C-alpha positions in Angstrom: -126.7 178.7 -204.3 -127.5 175.2 -203.1 -128.8 174.6 -199.5 -129.2 171.5 -197.6 -129.6 170.4 -194.0 -127.7 167.2 -193.5 -125.8 166.4 -190.3 -124.0 163.5 -192.1 -122.6 165.7 -194.9 -118.9 166.2 -194.9 -116.2 167.6 -197.1 -115.0 164.4 -198.7 -116.1 165.7 -202.1 -113.1 168.1 -202.1 -115.0 171.1 -200.8 -113.5 173.5 -198.3 -115.4 173.0 -195.1 -115.9 176.2 -193.1 -117.5 175.8 -189.7 -118.9 178.9 -188.0 -119.0 178.8 -184.2 -119.6 181.3 -181.3 -122.1 182.2 -178.7 -125.8 182.3 -179.4 -127.2 185.6 -180.8 -123.9 186.9 -182.1 -125.0 186.9 -185.7 -123.6 183.7 -187.1 -126.7 182.8 -189.2 -127.2 186.4 -190.3 -123.6 186.5 -191.5 -124.0 183.3 -193.5 -127.3 184.3 -195.0 -126.2 187.8 -195.9 -123.1 186.4 -197.6 -124.8 183.5 -199.5 -128.1 185.2 -200.5 -127.7 189.0 -199.9 -130.6 188.8 -197.5 -130.6 189.8 -193.9 -133.0 187.8 -191.7 -135.3 189.9 -189.7 -136.6 187.2 -187.3 -134.2 185.5 -184.8 -134.5 181.7 -184.4 -131.8 179.8 -182.7 -129.9 177.5 -185.1 -129.6 173.8 -184.3 -127.8 172.8 -187.5 -127.7 174.0 -191.0 -125.3 173.4 -193.9 -124.9 175.5 -197.0 -123.0 174.6 -200.2 -121.7 176.8 -202.9 -119.1 177.2 -205.6 -116.9 180.3 -205.5 -114.5 181.6 -208.1 -111.2 182.2 -206.3 -108.3 183.6 -208.2 -109.6 182.2 -211.4 -110.4 178.7 -210.1 -113.7 177.2 -209.1 -113.7 176.1 -205.4 -116.6 174.2 -203.8 -117.2 175.3 -200.3 -119.4 173.9 -197.4 -120.6 176.5 -194.9 -121.6 174.9 -191.6 -123.8 176.9 -189.2 -123.8 175.8 -185.6 -125.8 176.4 -182.4 -124.0 178.4 -179.7 -126.2 177.3 -176.9 -124.6 174.8 -174.4 -127.6 172.4 -174.8 -126.3 171.6 -178.3 -122.7 171.0 -177.4 -122.6 167.4 -178.4 -124.4 167.9 -181.7 -122.2 170.9 -182.5 -119.1 168.9 -182.0 -120.1 166.6 -184.8 -119.8 169.4 -187.3 -116.1 169.9 -186.4 -115.1 166.7 -188.2 -112.9 167.3 -191.2 -113.2 171.1 -190.9 -110.6 173.0 -192.9 -111.1 176.3 -191.0 -113.2 177.7 -188.2 -114.8 181.2 -188.1 -115.1 182.0 -184.4 -117.7 184.8 -184.2 -118.4 187.1 -181.3 -120.4 190.3 -181.1 -118.6 193.6 -180.9 -121.3 194.9 -178.6 -121.3 191.8 -176.3 -118.4 191.7 -173.9 -119.6 188.3 -172.6 -119.3 186.8 -176.1 -115.8 188.2 -176.5 -114.7 186.8 -173.1 -116.0 183.3 -174.1 -113.6 183.3 -177.0 -110.7 182.5 -174.7 -112.7 180.8 -171.9 -114.9 178.5 -174.0 -114.5 178.4 -177.7 -110.8 178.3 -178.4 -110.2 175.5 -175.8 -113.2 173.6 -177.3 -111.9 173.9 -180.9 -108.3 173.1 -180.0 -109.3 170.0 -178.1 -110.9 168.4 -181.1 -109.1 170.1 -184.0 -105.7 171.2 -182.7 -104.2 172.0 -186.1 -107.3 173.7 -187.8 -106.9 177.4 -188.3 -109.3 179.7 -186.4 -110.3 183.1 -187.8 -111.7 185.4 -185.1 -114.5 187.6 -186.4 -116.2 190.5 -184.6 -119.8 190.8 -185.8 -122.4 193.6 -185.6 -119.9 196.2 -186.7 -122.8 198.6 -187.5 -123.8 198.7 -183.9 -120.4 199.6 -182.4 -120.9 203.3 -183.2 -124.6 203.2 -182.2 -125.2 205.8 -179.5 -128.1 203.9 -177.8 -126.1 200.7 -177.8 -123.0 202.4 -176.4 -125.1 204.1 -173.6 -126.8 200.8 -172.7 -123.4 199.1 -172.3 -122.1 202.0 -170.3 -125.1 201.8 -167.9 -124.0 198.2 -167.2 -120.4 199.2 -166.7 -119.3 197.6 -170.1 -117.8 198.9 -173.3 -117.8 197.9 -176.9 -115.0 195.7 -178.2 -112.4 197.6 -180.1 -110.3 196.5 -183.0 -107.2 196.6 -180.8 -108.8 194.3 -178.3 -109.7 191.8 -181.0 -106.1 191.9 -182.4 -104.7 191.4 -179.0 -106.9 188.3 -178.5 -105.6 186.8 -181.7 -102.0 187.3 -180.6 -102.6 185.9 -177.1 -104.6 182.9 -178.3 -102.4 182.4 -181.4 -105.3 182.5 -183.8 -105.0 182.8 -187.6 -106.4 186.3 -188.2 -108.8 189.0 -186.9 -111.6 190.5 -188.9 -114.7 192.6 -188.3 -117.9 192.8 -190.3 -121.6 193.7 -190.4 -124.1 191.2 -191.8 -126.6 194.1 -192.1 -124.5 196.5 -194.1 -122.2 193.8 -195.5 -119.1 196.0 -194.6 -116.2 193.6 -194.2 -118.4 190.6 -194.9 -116.8 189.3 -198.1 -113.4 189.8 -196.6 -114.3 187.4 -193.8 -115.2 184.6 -196.2 -112.4 185.3 -198.6 -110.0 184.9 -195.7 -111.7 181.7 -194.6 -111.6 180.2 -198.0 -107.9 181.0 -198.5 -107.1 179.7 -195.1 -109.0 176.5 -195.9 -107.3 176.1 -199.2 -103.9 176.4 -197.5 -104.9 173.9 -194.8 -106.1 171.4 -197.4 -102.9 171.8 -199.4 -100.7 171.2 -196.3 -102.6 168.1 -195.4 -102.3 166.8 -199.0 -98.6 167.5 -199.0 -98.0 165.6 -195.8 -99.9 162.6 -197.0 -98.2 162.5 -200.5 -95.9 159.5 -201.4 -93.1 162.0 -202.1 -93.3 163.3 -198.5 -93.3 159.8 -197.1 -90.0 159.2 -198.8 -88.7 162.5 -197.5 -89.6 161.5 -193.9 -87.4 158.4 -194.3 -84.5 160.2 -195.9 -81.3 161.4 -194.3 -81.5 164.7 -192.4 -80.6 167.8 -194.6 -77.3 169.5 -194.4 -77.0 172.5 -192.0 -78.5 175.5 -193.7 -76.3 178.4 -194.6 -77.4 181.6 -192.8 -77.9 183.3 -196.2 -80.0 180.5 -197.8 -83.2 182.0 -196.3 -82.5 185.4 -197.7 -81.8 184.0 -201.1 -85.1 182.0 -201.1 -87.0 185.1 -200.0 -85.4 187.2 -202.7 -86.2 184.7 -205.5 -89.7 183.9 -204.3 -92.5 185.1 -206.6 -94.6 188.0 -205.4 -98.1 187.2 -204.2 -100.8 188.0 -206.7 -102.7 191.2 -206.0 -106.1 189.6 -206.5 -105.4 186.5 -204.5 -108.0 187.4 -201.9 -110.9 187.7 -204.4 -113.5 184.9 -204.1 -116.9 185.3 -205.7 -119.9 183.0 -205.3 -121.0 181.6 -208.6 
């Protein structure tokens, strides 16, 4: 697993660029470290900027990825925005035991990401899944008149904000953790393929061609019936 801290690095080398954003203290760095090194950090230190690189085996193919960790604090807003450049996918993290971080998804983070990267897919990820059933944590929230964030609440947020997908995970226990990055890698691959297709010479000719004939109402059904079934292991991505 290669690691580097380089604010000028980008994904021009063909890597899938995954940028992790969200409020401070929601577990972004823990999520990245647990995924890349199988280690859970015990000491909290606010991230300013970090960049991790790796190669994953995804459905039989080696895929280079760049994982960009960002600071959630408002003081680093301008620096954080630099990491959005050429992102293929965003992981927008909030804590399942922090209602404020969940509220900021709609109030702060989605508007911020859409302003700079309107077409980049956003995966919404609830972190600290291991604490959602913790009795002391639940009681502490209740004492403040708050509750944990449920799966249904996260799914509703995705629908309302038109995000790509909703997932939950724990960096400590690693439950759901691999699924988060599998989904991000696949979304990034899809995003890169769409961009490449739009920029291809063949598509340039198509844009200048005459409009297609009116589609028969049964054409879509025929295409769906003839389309190959998705591979069962398409979501399996393993760090090399």
